[in-house]
N, C-alpha and C positions, 0 to 999 in steps of 0.2 A: 503493499499501498503506497503511492506516494504520499506526502502533504497534498500535494494537489487534488488526488483522490476524495480529500474529506472536504474538502470544498465546494460551493456550488453557486457559480458565476451567472448574474441573471444577466441573459445575456440583450444586447441593445434591442429596441422594441423595430426598427430593421433589419436585425440579424446580419449587420455589416463592423466587425472591427474593425476596420480603419476606410475613411473614405477620403479621398483626396480630389478637390474641384477646383480645377486648374490652377494647378501648383507651380510656380515658376520660383527661381532661383537663380540670378544675376550675380555676378563678379565684375568688377572693374582689374584687369588682366594689367594695363601698363600705365591706366589713366582713364580720367571721366568720360572720353571720348572711346576709347578700348572696351568691351565688357563683353563677358560670356556666359554666354548663357549654362550653367549645369543641369538646367531642369526648362524643360518649357513647355508649359499648359498640361502640365497633368493630370488627368483624370485617371484613379484607377479604385476597384472596391475591391475591398479584401472581405471573404464572407465568415462572420463569427465558426470557429470550429475546425477551419481547415488549414492542412499546410502547406502555405502557399512560396510559392517559388517566383523569387524576386533574381532574375538571374540577366544578366550584360556582360561587353567587353570592359576592361579596364578602362573606364573613363566616361561610363555609360552615365554616370548619374549617380549609380547605387546609395554608396556612400550618402552625396547627399541628402539625400530624400530618407535612411537610417537617419541623421544627426538635426535634422530637422523636426524629426518625430520624438529623440532623445531632447531637445530644446538646445543642444549645446552650436546648432545650425539657426538663423531668423530666418524666413523664408523671402522672398521679394514681394508675392502677391499670390492671390490664391485662397484656398480656404482647408479646416485640415479640424477631420474627427477622429476621435482616438475611442473606442469602446462608446460612440453617445455624446463623447463631451468634446468640445470646442475649443481649441488649442490655444484660441483667442482669448476666449470669454475664462477658459479654465485651463492652464498649462500647467499645476501642480500636479491635479487629479490625470490630465491627460500621458503625464510623467510616471504618473505612481500605478498608468495600467498598463503600462509598457516592462520589461525585463530586456535587456541588452547584454549580448554575450559578441564583443567586440571584436574584431582580428589582432589587434595588438593587445596581449600578455600583458595588461595593467597591472598588476598585481605590488603590496606591499610584500617583497621579499624577505620584512625579519618582521610577516607575522605568520602564524600557524594556518592552516585553514576554517580551524573552528573562530580562531580571533577574527582573520577577519569576515566572517562570516556573521557575525555577535556584534562587528562593529558598521558593518552595514545594515543591519536591522534597529541597530539604535539611532542610525541615520533617519530609516524612516517611521523613528519614532515605534517601534512594535514592542509593547510590554514584551517582558523575560518570560513571565507564563504561558506568550501567544506562539514565543519563538519554535523553530522545529528544526535548529542546525543540525545538533546531532541525525535527523530525521533525513535531510535534504544531501548532508552529506555520504552518509550510507547509500541513496539512492545514488549517487553518480562516483561512486566506487572510491571514498575517499576514508572511508573509517580506519582505517589503520596507518594512517597519515595524518589526522587530523590534529595531531598535536605538533607537526613537524615545521620547524620553520618552511616558509614559502621557497627561499632559492636553496633548499633542497631535493626539490621537486622536480622528476622530472619535465619537460611540453607539457606530454600529453596530461601529466596528471593534472599540469597548472589550465591547463584547457577547461577541466573538468571543476576545477575549481570557481572556473569563470562564471560556467553554466550552475554551481553551485549558487554563487552571488545572484547573480541575475533574480533568480527563483527565492530567492530571501523572502521579501514582503507579495510574494504569490500571486502573481499579475495575471490577470485575464490574457496578456498577450507576450509571446516571446521570439524577440526576436535575435537570430542565429547568422552573424557575419561571418563566414567564412569558417564555421567551427572547425570542418576536420583539416584544414591545412596545414600540412606538416603532420600527420599522425599517422600510426601507422593503422595497419588493417586491423585487429583486432581489438582496438579502443572506437575506431570509427565504428565498428559497430557495437561498440555496448554503449558509444553517443548516441546512436539513432535508435539504440533500444527504449534506453530515457529517451525520448524526442517523442516516439510514439507514445510510449506510456503517460505522458503529461499530454498529448494529444488526445488520445482517447479519455483521459480527466477531465474532456472539454479546453484546455487552455487552445490558444490560436498562434499557430506557429508561422512565421514569416524566415524566408531560409535565402541566403543567398553562397551562392557556390557557384565554383569553375567546373566540379564534378559533375558534368551533366547526366552519367547514370543516375547517380543518386538522384537527384532532384527528377528522374526521372520516373527512379522506383518510389518517394516519397511521399512527392505533390501529387496534392487533390488540382490544385489551381494553379499556373505558371503566365508570369506577363515576362515580356521580353522588352530591355531598352537597349536605345544606342541613340548617343548623341545629345542624351538629355528628353528624349522621347520616349513614348510606349510604341512599342511597333505592336506589339498584340498584348490581349489580355484575355484567355479563357480558359477553363478546364482543360486539365490533361488529356482526357480522352478527346476533346472538339481540335484542341490543336493539333493531334497529331493525324486526324481524320483530316484537316483539312489541308493537310501539307499536299492535296489534291495529284500525288503520284505514286506508281507501283513500278516496282520492276521484275517482268516475267521475263528469266531465263532460261533458253531452252536448247536443248543438246539435241543434235539430230545425226543420221549415220554418218562415215566417213563419205561414203560414194556419195554422198548429197551434199556435203558442203561446197561443191564448186559450183550445184549447179545456180542456174540466176533468180533471180531472187521475179518470183511473177508482181506487178501492180497492187494488186493487193495488198501485199505484206510492205512492199516498197511505199506505198501509204502511211502504213505505221511507222514510219521512219526507224529501222530496226539498226540498233548496234552489232555490226559483225565481232566475233569471238571465235575463238582457236576452237569451241565445238559445238559452236552453231550463232545466234545472236539474242540481243538480249532485248524485248520489247518494251518502252517504257509508258503506261498512259495515266488515264484518271481513273482510279473508284468509283467517282462517281457517274461517269458517262460512260463505261464500257465495264466488260467484266472478263477476268483471266481465261472463263468456258468461252464467252463468244470469239475471244481472239484465237484458242487454241482450234477451235473450229475451222477459222480461216487459214491455221497454217497444215490442217487436216484436209481440206477441201484445195489448198492449191498442191498437194500431190507429198509434204512434206512428211516421213515416220519420224515423231516425236521418242529419242531413246529416254531422255528425261526433263526434267523439267522442278524450276524451283523457282520461287519469288523470293521478293525483299523490298518491305515497306518501310520509309524513311522515319528515324528512331528520332528522339530530340533532341541530338546533337546535330543530326543531319537539315532541320527548321531552322534554329539557331545560328547556324552558317550561314542559310539561306537570307536571313535577316538581318545579320549584320555582319555579312561582307562588304 
């Protein structure tokens, strides 16, 4: 039982954990006339209770967006609502509604994990009898290291310590900014197990990562940013369906490989391979079966066939390249 599983979150009336409307952030790069748009008219809705992937290349604006939510960067324009609270009207409660695990290992190396969590709980004005320090340390696997100085911990343990600190005040939203950067496979799996447990308990997870296979496995919703703009924001299943292409890899007999392609096959724009050809098509417009029938009607014998559909990495590269 995690600390969060003991807490009931009153979901916002609109069932939206974070709502961004017309959010922009402009920096003065060299002077007043030289400006850089880090975020430009961002409109984004993050549903309560989901695992939301916020993806994009370096410099896309992800960190700026997170820093605005954290209150460390002031937005230039637009509105931000966090768990039903307006950032302009109630900034303190907005910050309390979020726990953030930053990329940087910004911990006090002269404190133990236990001391660090107790100090953080004090900063949030949590009474001693309501603190769940030991339970949180157990959940992230730091019970044995709870009284060891942070400077003696490995990088992976320090990363877990950051997750623990972010959960001290039991926020309904947890933002993980590149949480598995530089950690080993075993720790990564343990971390994701903890994340799933938190999400099962009702915590909304916002994740940024460069490991797109992680995002594809974990996330319910995905938004892709590039040059400060939202390129796409959809459920993962809808995003994968929207790729609009599928590859049909057809292997034909050796004696037919030099056979001229008839017009109906040329019309499919095949890509010739050493074993036959690949036909790329839109699954919303036609089907593999219809294409295979055309190939058979053209007199080709099909030795083998396989299909490939774009994954999240393919879609990411298409949108950001």
